[in-house]
Each structure stands twice: as structure tokens, then as C-alpha cells.
C-alpha positions as CSV (number, residue, x, y, z in Angstrom):
1,T,18.5,-55.1,-14.3
2,V,21.3,-53.5,-12.9
3,A,22.7,-52.0,-16.1
4,R,19.3,-50.6,-16.5
5,R,19.2,-48.8,-12.7
6,T,22.4,-47.8,-13.4
7,R,21.1,-45.9,-16.1
8,E,18.1,-44.7,-14.9
9,L,20.5,-43.5,-11.5
10,A,22.7,-41.6,-14.0
11,T,20.2,-40.1,-15.7
12,Q,18.6,-38.8,-12.3
13,V,22.0,-37.4,-11.6
14,E,22.2,-35.3,-14.6
15,E,19.0,-34.3,-14.0
16,N,19.5,-33.1,-10.8
17,R,22.8,-31.5,-12.0
18,S,21.2,-29.5,-14.7
19,I,18.6,-28.2,-12.3
20,I,21.3,-27.1,-9.6
21,E,23.6,-25.3,-12.0
22,T,20.4,-23.2,-13.1
23,A,22.1,-19.5,-13.1
24,L,19.1,-18.0,-11.8
25,T,19.3,-20.0,-8.2
26,K,21.8,-20.2,-5.9
27,I,22.2,-23.3,-3.9
28,A,24.7,-24.6,-1.1
29,L,24.2,-28.0,0.9
30,L,25.7,-27.0,4.7
31,D,26.9,-29.7,7.3
32,D,25.4,-29.9,10.9
33,T,27.0,-26.7,12.0
34,G,26.4,-24.5,8.9
35,H,29.7,-25.1,6.5
36,V,29.3,-25.2,3.4
37,L,30.2,-28.5,1.5
38,R,28.8,-28.4,-1.5
39,M,27.5,-25.6,-3.8
40,N,26.7,-24.6,-7.4
41,D,28.7,-22.5,-10.0
42,A,26.1,-19.6,-9.5
43,L,27.2,-19.2,-5.8
44,P,30.4,-18.1,-6.2
45,R,30.0,-15.9,-9.5
46,L,27.2,-14.1,-7.5
47,L,29.5,-13.1,-4.8
48,R,32.1,-12.9,-6.9
49,L,34.8,-15.5,-4.8
50,E,36.6,-18.9,-5.7
51,E,35.2,-21.8,-4.8
52,H,37.7,-22.4,-1.9
53,E,36.8,-19.4,-0.6
54,I,33.4,-20.8,0.0
55,L,33.8,-24.5,0.6
56,G,34.2,-25.8,4.4
57,K,33.6,-21.9,5.4
58,P,30.8,-20.8,7.4
59,F,27.8,-19.8,5.2
60,S,26.4,-17.4,7.9
61,A,29.9,-15.5,7.6
62,L,28.9,-14.8,3.9
63,L,25.9,-12.8,5.0
64,Q,27.6,-11.0,7.8
65,G,27.0,-13.4,10.6
66,Q,22.9,-13.3,9.8
67,L,22.3,-16.5,10.4
68,D,24.6,-17.2,13.1
69,E,21.5,-17.7,15.7
70,Y,19.8,-20.1,13.1
71,F,22.9,-22.3,12.7
72,G,23.6,-22.3,16.4
73,Q,21.2,-24.4,17.3
74,T,23.2,-27.4,16.8
75,G,22.8,-29.2,20.5
76,K,18.7,-29.7,19.9
77,T,18.1,-32.7,18.8
78,T,14.7,-31.9,16.8
79,L,15.4,-29.6,13.4
80,P,14.6,-26.1,13.3
81,P,11.9,-24.8,11.2
82,T,12.5,-23.6,7.5
83,Y,13.4,-20.4,7.6
84,R,13.0,-17.8,5.0
85,G,13.9,-13.9,4.7
86,E,15.2,-11.1,2.7
87,L,19.1,-10.8,3.6
88,V,21.8,-8.4,2.3
89,A,25.1,-9.9,1.5
90,R,28.5,-8.3,0.0
91,T,30.3,-9.3,-3.0
92,K,34.6,-9.5,-3.0
93,D,34.5,-6.0,-4.7
94,G,32.2,-4.1,-1.9
95,Q,28.9,-4.8,-3.9
96,T,25.7,-4.9,-1.5
97,L,23.1,-7.8,-2.6
98,V,19.9,-8.3,-1.4
99,L,19.2,-12.0,-1.6
100,D,15.8,-14.2,-1.0
101,V,17.0,-16.2,1.1
102,Q,15.5,-20.2,2.1
103,V,16.9,-22.7,4.5
104,N,15.5,-26.2,4.6
105,P,16.6,-28.8,7.5
106,W,16.5,-32.4,7.0
107,R,18.7,-35.2,8.0
108,N,20.8,-37.5,5.6
109,S,20.6,-41.7,5.8
110,D,23.0,-41.4,8.7
111,G,20.8,-39.3,10.8
112,K,23.2,-36.3,10.7
113,R,21.5,-32.9,10.2
114,R,22.2,-30.9,7.1
115,Y,20.6,-27.9,5.3
116,T,19.9,-26.9,1.7
117,V,20.4,-23.3,1.3
118,V,18.0,-21.7,-1.7
119,M,18.8,-18.1,-2.8
120,R,17.6,-15.7,-5.3
121,N,19.4,-12.3,-5.9
122,I,16.5,-9.8,-5.9
123,T,19.0,-6.5,-5.8
124,E,17.6,-5.5,-8.9
125,M,14.1,-6.1,-8.1
126,R,14.2,-4.5,-4.5
127,R,15.8,-1.1,-6.1
128,I,13.0,-1.0,-8.6
129,S,10.5,-1.5,-5.8
130,D,12.3,1.0,-3.6
131,Q,12.2,3.7,-6.4
132,L,8.4,2.9,-6.8
133,R,7.8,3.2,-3.6
134,T,9.6,6.6,-3.5
135,T,7.6,7.8,-6.5
136,Q,4.3,6.9,-5.1
137,H,5.4,8.9,-1.7
138,R,6.2,12.1,-4.0
139,L,3.2,11.7,-5.8
140,D,1.1,11.1,-2.8
141,L,2.8,14.0,-1.3
142,A,1.9,16.2,-4.5
143,L,-1.8,15.2,-4.8
144,T,-2.2,15.8,-0.9
145,G,-0.9,19.1,-1.2
146,A,-3.2,20.2,-3.8
147,R,-6.5,18.4,-2.6
148,I,-6.8,15.6,-5.6
149,G,-8.2,12.8,-4.8
150,V,-7.6,9.4,-6.7
151,F,-10.2,6.7,-7.8
152,D,-9.9,3.4,-9.4
153,I,-13.3,1.5,-9.6
154,D,-13.5,-2.0,-10.8
155,L,-17.0,-2.3,-12.9
156,H,-17.0,-5.8,-12.6
157,T,-17.1,-6.4,-9.0
158,G,-18.1,-2.5,-8.2
159,K,-14.9,-2.4,-5.7
160,S,-13.1,0.7,-5.7
161,V,-9.6,1.9,-4.6
162,V,-9.3,5.4,-3.3
163,S,-6.4,7.5,-2.4
164,R,-6.3,9.2,1.4
165,T,-7.2,12.7,0.0
166,W,-10.1,11.3,-1.7
167,L,-11.2,10.3,1.7
168,D,-10.6,13.5,3.5
169,L,-12.5,15.2,0.4
170,L,-15.4,13.3,1.9
171,G,-14.8,13.7,5.7
172,L,-14.3,10.0,5.7
173,E,-12.3,7.6,8.1
174,D,-10.1,4.7,6.6
175,A,-12.4,1.8,7.3
176,A,-14.6,3.4,4.8
177,A,-11.9,3.0,1.8
178,A,-13.3,-0.7,1.8
179,D,-16.3,0.8,0.4
180,A,-16.0,4.1,-1.0
181,Q,-18.2,3.8,-3.9
182,Q,-21.4,3.1,-1.7
183,H,-20.6,5.9,0.5
184,W,-19.9,8.3,-2.3
185,L,-23.1,7.7,-3.9
186,Q,-25.1,8.0,-0.4
187,R,-23.5,11.5,-0.1
188,I,-24.2,13.1,-3.8
189,H,-27.3,15.7,-3.8
190,P,-30.3,13.8,-5.4
191,D,-30.6,16.6,-8.0
192,D,-27.1,15.9,-9.4
193,L,-27.4,12.5,-9.0
194,P,-28.6,11.4,-12.7
195,T,-26.2,13.9,-14.1
196,V,-23.1,11.9,-12.5
197,Q,-24.7,8.9,-13.5
198,E,-25.4,9.7,-17.4
199,A,-21.7,11.0,-17.5
200,D,-20.1,8.1,-16.3
201,R,-22.4,5.7,-18.2
202,A,-21.7,7.8,-21.5
203,C,-17.8,7.3,-20.6
204,I,-18.5,3.7,-19.9
205,E,-20.1,2.9,-22.9
206,G,-17.9,4.5,-25.0
207,R,-19.9,7.5,-26.4
208,S,-18.0,9.9,-24.4
209,E,-14.0,10.1,-24.4
210,R,-14.2,11.5,-20.7
211,S,-17.0,11.7,-17.7
212,I,-16.8,15.4,-16.6
213,S,-19.2,16.2,-13.9
214,D,-19.8,19.0,-11.0
215,Y,-22.3,18.1,-8.1
216,R,-22.8,18.5,-4.5
217,I,-21.4,16.3,-1.7
218,R,-23.0,16.2,1.7
219,M,-20.9,16.5,4.9
220,D,-20.9,15.3,8.2
221,D,-22.0,18.3,9.4
222,G,-25.3,18.9,6.9
223,S,-23.6,21.2,4.6
224,W,-23.2,20.8,1.4
225,R,-19.9,21.3,-0.8
226,W,-19.3,21.2,-4.7
227,M,-16.8,18.4,-6.2
228,Q,-15.8,18.2,-10.0
229,S,-14.9,14.5,-10.8
230,N,-13.1,13.9,-14.1
231,A,-12.7,10.0,-15.2
232,V,-11.9,8.0,-18.0
233,G,-12.5,4.6,-19.0
234,E,-10.3,1.7,-19.0
235,E,-9.9,-2.4,-20.2
236,R,-12.8,-2.0,-22.7
237,D,-13.8,-5.2,-23.9
238,E,-14.9,-6.2,-27.5
239,T,-17.9,-4.0,-27.9
240,G,-15.7,-0.9,-26.4
241,R,-17.4,-1.4,-22.7
242,A,-15.0,-0.3,-20.0
243,W,-14.1,-2.3,-17.4
244,R,-12.8,0.1,-15.0
245,L,-13.0,3.9,-14.3
246,I,-10.3,5.9,-13.3
247,G,-10.1,9.7,-12.2
248,V,-9.9,12.3,-9.9
249,Q,-12.1,14.6,-7.5
250,T,-11.5,17.7,-6.6
251,D,-13.3,20.3,-4.4
252,V,-14.6,23.0,-6.5
253,T,-16.9,25.1,-4.0
254,D,-14.7,28.1,-3.8
255,Q,-14.2,28.2,-7.3
256,R,-17.9,28.0,-7.5
257,Q,-18.3,30.8,-5.0
258,L,-15.7,33.2,-7.0
259,D,-17.6,32.5,-10.1
260,E,-20.5,33.3,-8.6
261,M,-19.0,36.5,-7.5
262,K,-17.7,37.3,-10.9
263,K,-21.3,36.9,-12.3
264,Q,-22.8,39.1,-9.8
265,F,-20.1,41.8,-10.8
266,V,-20.8,41.5,-14.4
267,S,-24.4,41.7,-13.5
268,T,-23.8,44.7,-11.9
269,V,-21.5,46.4,-14.2
270,S,-24.0,45.2,-17.2
271,H,-27.5,46.7,-15.4
272,E,-26.5,49.5,-12.6
273,L,-23.3,51.0,-14.9
274,R,-23.9,50.4,-18.1
275,T,-27.3,51.8,-18.5
276,P,-26.7,55.1,-16.4
277,L,-23.5,55.9,-18.1
278,T,-25.7,55.2,-21.8
279,S,-28.4,57.7,-20.7
280,I,-25.7,60.2,-19.2
281,N,-24.2,60.3,-22.3
282,G,-26.9,60.7,-24.4
283,S,-28.0,63.8,-22.7
284,L,-24.7,65.3,-22.6
285,L,-24.7,64.8,-26.5
286,L,-28.0,66.4,-26.8
287,L,-27.3,69.3,-24.9
288,L,-23.7,69.9,-27.2
289,N,-25.6,69.2,-30.3
290,T,-28.9,70.7,-30.0
291,M,-28.6,73.6,-27.2
292,A,-25.0,74.5,-27.6
293,S,-25.8,77.7,-28.9
294,G,-27.3,78.6,-25.4
295,V,-24.6,77.3,-23.5
296,P,-21.7,79.6,-22.3
297,D,-18.1,78.6,-23.5
298,P,-16.8,77.7,-20.2
299,A,-19.8,75.4,-19.5
300,K,-19.6,73.9,-23.1
301,R,-16.0,72.7,-22.8
302,M,-17.1,71.1,-19.2
303,L,-20.0,69.4,-21.4
304,T,-17.3,68.2,-23.8
305,I,-15.1,66.6,-21.6
306,A,-17.8,65.1,-19.0
307,Q,-19.2,63.2,-22.5
308,K,-15.9,62.1,-24.0
309,N,-14.9,60.7,-20.2
310,C,-18.7,58.9,-20.2
311,D,-18.1,57.6,-23.7
312,R,-14.5,56.3,-22.4
313,L,-16.3,54.6,-19.6
314,I,-18.8,53.0,-21.5
315,H,-16.0,51.4,-23.8
316,L,-14.1,50.2,-21.0
317,V,-17.5,48.6,-19.9
318,N,-18.1,47.1,-22.7
319,D,-14.5,45.6,-22.9
320,I,-15.2,43.8,-19.6
321,L,-18.1,42.6,-21.1
322,D,-16.9,41.2,-24.2
323,M,-14.3,39.8,-22.3
324,E,-16.5,38.0,-19.8
325,K,-18.7,36.5,-23.5
326,L,-15.0,35.3,-24.5
327,D,-14.3,33.4,-21.4
328,G,-17.7,31.9,-21.6
329,V,-16.9,30.6,-24.8
330,M,-13.7,28.9,-23.9
């Protein structure tokens, strides 16, 4: 029995050692004053220190004194609460590390206080996280400056995530973000809603690559503004149906007003300018071709100049109308 228990204890010791010596986790055992009693090999490798530079030293000194107050509670009879936080350490060569540190207080069989410290090196993870935050901040600034709202709809739950600019375009407060989809649907003009829903449905079902639609949105003051939505379906199932709809929304009211002004200008050019010019040009040609013999030479020269200029204006008007047709095709 003794031999069997000895083997079991030896096996358990080896198992514990294999766990403690993992390179992913840095572990240290501290006495009641916070000095290092034991540690695994991963800790000195992380800090680029020798074992004798750590053993017997205050553990908080490795962290620039950030845990001095925690380990300074030696006079209390009760154990302090477990500590968990991100702390900064420096290696022997001056490299800055960000560590996820957890300190678990406990008592040994003699009733003495001990601390087990478990650490993870999260320096790279924190660096990537900071880069992502910076990139996200720059993207938000760009989208805000361009007045582009972003939305991401989970079609399975009906919940959506929207950007601050998306809320601003609709005149909504931050609290409305939790139910953004319903607020959006309630504000769409009834005449435009079927067109928007059909565009979304075709994209979700895979019948079209994108959902693009122009529609009117009611503002709080009762006015209507034109919006354009451009979205794509993501995370499709085996039938091709999308589970997410991701896209952008922009205010195109000013653009539509400019387009309307351009249409009115083209209409004016076509009806109020080309038609009279054609009549004038025909009259001048009639005078020059059929009545030239009765017209004095000075007058004939003036009529010829007028006819050529009129013809040039007609060509210019036709070019403007042709460019408008090409723009409509493109």
C-alpha cells in the first residue's frame, strides 16, 4: 500500500510539475510578505533574468511596485481578496511587457499565508488591440466626415448594430441603437417601403448581388430627406440565403436636388432653346436660298453670319443633349 501510494504521489507530483512548467503560463509562489519562494522556468525566461535575481526578492519589485499595497497587508489575519489585473513589467534589457496577472492568497498546513501568482504575457495581444482601436477610430472619423452610416443586421435575430453617423442621419439618439431596425422601418415613406424591402429580399435570397435603393426618410420636424442604402448579404446557408446584411447609408437629398435642377436645365435647353433656334435657322436659310436675289449684299452678309452662328448654337445644344443621354446610360 505504501509503495502504491508513493507511486501515485510521484505521478501526481510529475503531473503538477508538467502543468507548472508550461511556457504559456508564468507561475510564482510567494511567502506571506510577497517574496518569491518558487517559480517555474517560464518566468525568468520572460523577464530575461537569472533565477537568483528573482528568488527571495519582492515580487512587486518585478512590476515596478504596482502590487506593494496588496502585499503590504501582512498584519491582517484575514486573507485579502484574489487580485486580477493588467500590469506592466520590464525585462532586463528594458523591453516593456503587458501581463495579465492573477494573485490567489491561501494558507498552508501551518496556517501561514501564501500567494500563488499566475501570469500571461498579453503584450502582443494588447498591441494588436491598440492598433485595431486606432484603425477603428480613423475609420469612424472618415465615415463621420463623409456622412456615411454603417449598419450590420443579424437576420436571424433581427438585431442590428449601427454607427453613430447612421443614427445622426436619421436624427436618432444613442438609445435608439438598440432597436435601430424598427426605427428605420417606421420612418421610411410608405410609397418607398415596398421597393426597399424587395431590394433587400432579393439580396438576402441570393437573387441579386447587392441591395441598392433610394427612399425617403421622415425627420423629427416632419420633413423628408432622400437616403440611399447599399448592402450585401453575408454568412449564407446551404440554400444561399444570407444571415447578415451589411451596408452603408448616405444622405442623397442634395444630390437628387442637383439632378432635378439638371433635368430642368436640359428640358429648358431642349424645348425653350433648340426649338426656337431651329425655326430661326430655317427662316434664315429660306431667306438666303429663295430670296437672295432681292436682298442687298450687306444684308446678305449679315444673314449668312447669323445663319452660321445659329447653326453653331444648334450643334452646341445637340451636344449638351447627347451628353445627358450618355450620362443617363452610364
